[in-house]
C-alpha positions as CSV (number, residue, x, y, z in Angstrom):
1,M,124.7,126.1,117.9
2,K,124.8,129.8,116.9
3,A,127.5,129.2,114.4
4,K,125.3,126.5,112.8
5,N,122.4,128.9,112.6
6,L,124.6,131.4,110.9
7,L,125.8,128.9,108.4
8,Y,122.4,127.4,107.7
9,P,119.7,130.0,108.4
10,K,116.1,128.8,108.5
11,Y,115.1,130.8,105.4
12,L,117.0,128.4,103.2
13,T,114.2,125.9,103.8
14,Y,111.6,128.4,102.5
15,P,111.9,127.5,98.8
16,A,111.5,123.8,99.5
17,I,108.5,124.5,101.7
18,L,107.0,126.7,99.0
19,V,107.5,124.1,96.3
20,F,106.1,121.3,98.5
21,G,103.1,123.5,99.5
22,V,102.3,124.6,95.9
23,F,102.7,121.2,94.2
24,F,101.5,118.8,96.9
25,I,99.6,120.4,99.9
26,L,97.6,122.8,97.8
27,P,96.4,120.2,95.1
28,V,95.5,117.7,97.8
29,A,93.6,120.3,99.8
30,A,91.8,121.5,96.6
31,A,90.9,117.9,95.6
32,F,89.6,117.2,99.1
33,I,87.3,120.3,99.0
34,L,86.1,119.7,95.4
35,S,85.3,116.0,96.2
36,F,82.2,117.3,98.0
37,Y,81.0,119.2,95.0
38,D,79.1,118.4,91.9
39,W,81.7,119.9,89.6
40,N,81.9,118.9,86.0
41,I,82.7,120.4,82.6
42,D,79.1,121.6,82.2
43,R,79.2,123.6,85.4
44,L,82.9,124.5,85.5
45,L,82.4,127.9,87.1
46,T,79.4,127.0,89.3
47,P,80.2,123.9,91.4
48,K,77.4,122.8,93.6
49,F,77.9,121.4,97.1
50,I,76.5,117.9,97.4
51,G,78.2,116.5,100.5
52,F,79.2,112.8,100.4
53,E,77.2,112.0,97.2
54,N,80.4,111.6,95.1
55,F,81.7,109.1,97.6
56,K,78.4,107.2,97.7
57,Y,78.4,107.0,94.0
58,I,82.0,105.6,93.6
59,F,81.4,102.9,96.2
60,G,78.3,101.8,94.2
61,D,80.2,102.0,90.9
62,E,81.2,98.4,89.9
63,Y,84.0,99.7,87.7
64,F,85.5,101.6,90.6
65,I,85.4,98.4,92.7
66,L,86.9,96.4,89.8
67,S,89.7,99.1,89.5
68,A,90.4,98.9,93.2
69,R,90.6,95.1,93.0
70,N,92.9,95.2,90.0
71,T,95.1,97.8,91.8
72,L,95.4,95.5,94.9
73,V,96.2,92.5,92.7
74,Y,98.8,94.5,90.9
75,A,100.4,95.8,94.1
76,I,100.6,92.4,95.8
77,I,102.0,90.6,92.8
78,T,104.6,93.2,91.9
79,S,105.7,93.9,95.5
80,F,106.2,90.3,96.3
81,M,108.2,89.6,93.1
82,K,110.3,92.8,93.3
83,I,111.3,91.9,96.9
84,L,112.0,88.2,96.0
85,L,114.0,88.9,92.9
86,G,115.7,91.9,94.3
87,L,116.8,89.9,97.4
88,A,118.0,87.0,95.2
89,L,120.0,89.3,92.9
90,A,121.5,91.1,95.9
91,V,122.6,87.9,97.6
92,V,124.3,86.6,94.4
93,L,125.9,89.9,93.4
94,N,127.2,90.5,97.0
95,M,129.4,87.5,96.5
96,Q,133.0,87.7,95.2
97,L,132.1,87.3,91.6
98,R,134.1,88.5,88.6
99,G,132.3,91.5,86.9
100,R,129.8,91.8,89.7
101,N,129.8,95.6,89.5
102,I,129.0,95.4,85.8
103,L,126.2,93.0,86.5
104,R,124.8,95.3,89.3
105,T,124.7,98.2,86.8
106,I,123.0,96.1,84.1
107,F,120.3,94.9,86.5
108,Y,119.8,98.4,87.9
109,L,119.6,100.1,84.5
110,P,115.8,99.4,83.9
111,A,115.0,101.7,86.9
112,A,116.5,104.6,85.0
113,L,114.4,104.0,81.9
114,S,111.1,105.9,81.2
115,Y,107.9,104.1,81.8
116,I,106.9,105.0,78.3
117,V,109.9,103.2,76.9
118,V,109.4,100.2,79.1
119,G,105.7,100.1,78.2
120,L,106.4,100.2,74.5
121,V,109.1,97.5,74.7
122,F,106.8,95.1,76.6
123,S,103.9,96.0,74.4
124,S,105.9,94.8,71.4
125,I,107.0,91.6,73.3
126,F,103.5,90.6,74.2
127,R,101.6,91.4,71.0
128,M,100.3,88.7,68.8
129,D,103.3,88.6,66.5
130,G,105.7,89.6,69.3
131,M,108.8,87.9,70.8
132,F,107.0,86.0,73.5
133,N,104.6,84.2,71.1
134,N,107.5,83.5,68.7
135,M,109.4,82.0,71.6
136,L,106.5,79.7,72.5
137,A,106.3,78.6,68.8
138,G,110.0,78.0,68.8
139,I,109.9,75.6,71.8
140,G,106.8,73.7,70.4
141,L,104.1,75.5,72.5
142,A,102.4,77.3,69.7
143,G,99.0,76.2,71.1
144,L,99.6,78.6,74.0
145,Q,99.9,81.6,71.8
146,T,97.4,84.4,72.4
147,D,97.0,88.1,72.2
148,W,98.4,88.6,75.7
149,L,97.5,92.3,75.9
150,G,94.1,91.8,74.3
151,N,93.1,89.0,76.6
152,G,91.2,90.1,79.6
153,T,92.7,87.3,81.7
154,T,96.3,88.1,81.0
155,A,96.5,91.9,80.2
156,L,97.0,93.0,83.8
157,Y,99.7,90.4,84.5
158,C,101.6,91.5,81.4
159,A,101.8,95.0,83.0
160,C,102.9,93.3,86.2
161,V,105.8,91.7,84.3
162,A,106.9,95.2,83.0
163,E,106.8,96.6,86.6
164,I,108.8,93.8,88.1
165,W,111.4,94.0,85.3
166,K,111.8,97.7,85.8
167,W,112.1,97.8,89.6
168,S,113.7,94.6,90.7
169,G,117.2,96.1,90.2
170,F,116.3,99.0,92.4
171,T,115.3,96.8,95.3
172,M,118.5,94.8,94.6
173,A,120.5,98.0,95.2
174,I,118.9,98.7,98.5
175,F,119.4,95.1,99.6
176,I,123.1,95.2,98.6
177,A,123.5,98.3,100.8
178,G,121.9,96.4,103.6
179,L,124.1,93.3,103.1
180,Q,127.3,95.3,103.0
181,S,126.4,96.8,106.4
182,I,126.4,93.3,108.1
183,S,129.7,92.5,109.8
184,S,131.4,89.4,108.5
185,D,132.1,88.5,112.2
186,Y,128.6,87.1,112.5
187,Y,129.1,84.7,109.6
188,E,132.6,83.6,110.9
189,S,131.1,82.8,114.3
190,A,128.2,80.9,112.7
191,R,130.6,78.8,110.6
192,I,132.7,78.0,113.6
193,D,129.5,76.7,115.3
194,G,128.7,74.6,112.3
195,A,125.8,76.6,110.8
196,S,125.0,75.8,107.2
197,S,124.6,78.5,104.5
198,L,120.9,78.3,104.7
199,Q,120.9,78.6,108.5
200,Q,123.2,81.6,108.3
201,F,120.8,83.3,105.8
202,I,117.7,82.6,108.0
203,K,119.3,83.4,111.4
204,I,121.7,86.2,110.4
205,T,121.0,87.8,107.0
206,L,117.3,88.1,107.1
207,P,117.0,89.6,110.7
208,L,119.8,92.1,110.0
209,L,118.2,93.0,106.7
210,K,115.0,94.2,108.3
211,P,115.7,97.9,107.7
212,A,116.3,97.3,104.0
213,I,113.3,95.0,103.8
214,S,111.1,97.7,105.5
215,V,112.2,100.3,103.0
216,N,111.8,98.1,100.0
217,V,108.3,96.8,101.0
218,T,107.0,100.3,101.6
219,I,108.4,101.6,98.3
220,A,107.1,98.6,96.4
221,I,103.6,98.8,97.9
222,I,103.3,102.5,97.3
223,G,104.5,102.1,93.7
224,G,102.1,99.3,93.1
225,L,99.1,101.2,94.4
226,K,100.1,104.3,92.4
227,V,100.4,102.4,89.2
228,F,99.4,104.4,86.1
229,D,102.1,104.6,83.4
230,S,102.7,101.0,82.6
231,V,99.0,100.0,82.5
232,F,98.1,103.2,80.5
233,V,100.8,102.6,77.9
234,M,100.4,98.8,77.5
235,T,96.7,98.3,77.8
236,G,95.0,101.6,78.4
237,G,92.9,99.8,81.1
238,G,91.6,97.3,78.5
239,P,90.4,95.1,77.0
240,G,87.2,96.7,78.3
241,F,87.9,97.3,82.0
242,A,89.9,94.1,82.6
243,S,93.2,95.8,83.5
244,Q,91.7,99.1,84.7
245,V,93.5,100.4,87.9
246,L,92.5,103.2,90.1
247,N,94.8,105.9,88.6
248,T,93.7,105.0,85.0
249,Y,90.1,105.1,86.1
250,V,90.6,108.5,87.8
251,Y,92.2,109.7,84.6
252,K,89.3,108.4,82.5
253,A,86.7,110.1,84.8
254,F,88.7,113.4,84.7
255,G,88.9,113.2,80.9
256,E,85.1,112.7,80.8
257,G,84.7,116.0,82.7
258,T,83.4,114.6,86.0
259,L,85.9,116.7,88.0
260,G,84.3,116.4,91.4
261,R,83.8,112.7,91.2
262,S,87.3,112.1,89.9
263,S,88.6,114.2,92.9
264,A,86.7,111.9,95.3
265,M,88.3,108.9,93.6
266,G,91.8,110.5,94.0
267,I,91.2,111.2,97.6
268,M,90.1,107.6,98.3
269,L,93.3,106.4,96.5
270,F,95.4,108.8,98.6
271,I,93.8,107.5,101.9
272,A,94.2,103.9,100.8
273,I,97.9,104.4,100.0
274,F,98.5,106.1,103.3
275,I,96.7,103.5,105.4
276,I,98.2,100.4,103.6
277,S,101.7,101.8,103.4
278,S,101.6,102.8,107.1
279,I,100.5,99.3,108.1
280,S,103.1,97.6,106.0
281,N,105.8,100.0,107.2
282,N,104.9,99.3,110.9
283,L,104.8,95.6,110.4
284,T,108.1,95.3,108.6
285,R,109.8,97.7,111.0
286,R,109.0,95.7,114.1
287,G,112.2,94.7,115.9
288,V,114.3,97.0,113.6
289,E,115.2,99.5,116.4
């Protein structure tokens, strides 16, 4: 123990603690305090304490409620599809296929791309003269053509498509790691007992993948609730407020100079992410240990 302490003294953790404190704990604490103040661009140096008025305002703000609803819809759709597609890709690419390592790399590559790049690519795909409308015309469905990003009904779902495309390969990689940790002895015993491939998947693969499922679900939900980049680049929260999510609304409020109010919104988002991710993590981790 003494040798370990000499090799890895505690002071080596101090830089990490300092960075974490300055760039995470301090901003969160400052936002929490300022959320109780009337602090805006007009009274930048003279914030006024107003208690819970900012929180009362945002819960009566129809656009904040709409942004919260859009954020939940986005998180649910993208999380479900990322888990589903990631699991399907992992199962297929865990088989003895020629070139499977190349395919794994190809499917994982979108996770390494910048959100700006992904947003711009999908903006060009879904615009009125973009690839998607041209494809519809090519298969005789020109009547379905629309301005997908300019349509309030479809704009948010287009951003969902970009998110799913970007992160499905990442969830695939975690699932592949989980699949490779499952001993082949289980499957051999199941085949001897006459279990079909579907029965093996349900009775062996899914239960033993619970740790990977727990990690992927938690990451997917947190990522969905924190969404900003893809929506901001592709729709800017529009048309109108149709695709506005909490982070883009907080950004908008901050840009308008309502600093105390935007801090209150940020704190509510932080609390929501903490509660929802904790619940999902506890639910998906049941029976893992």
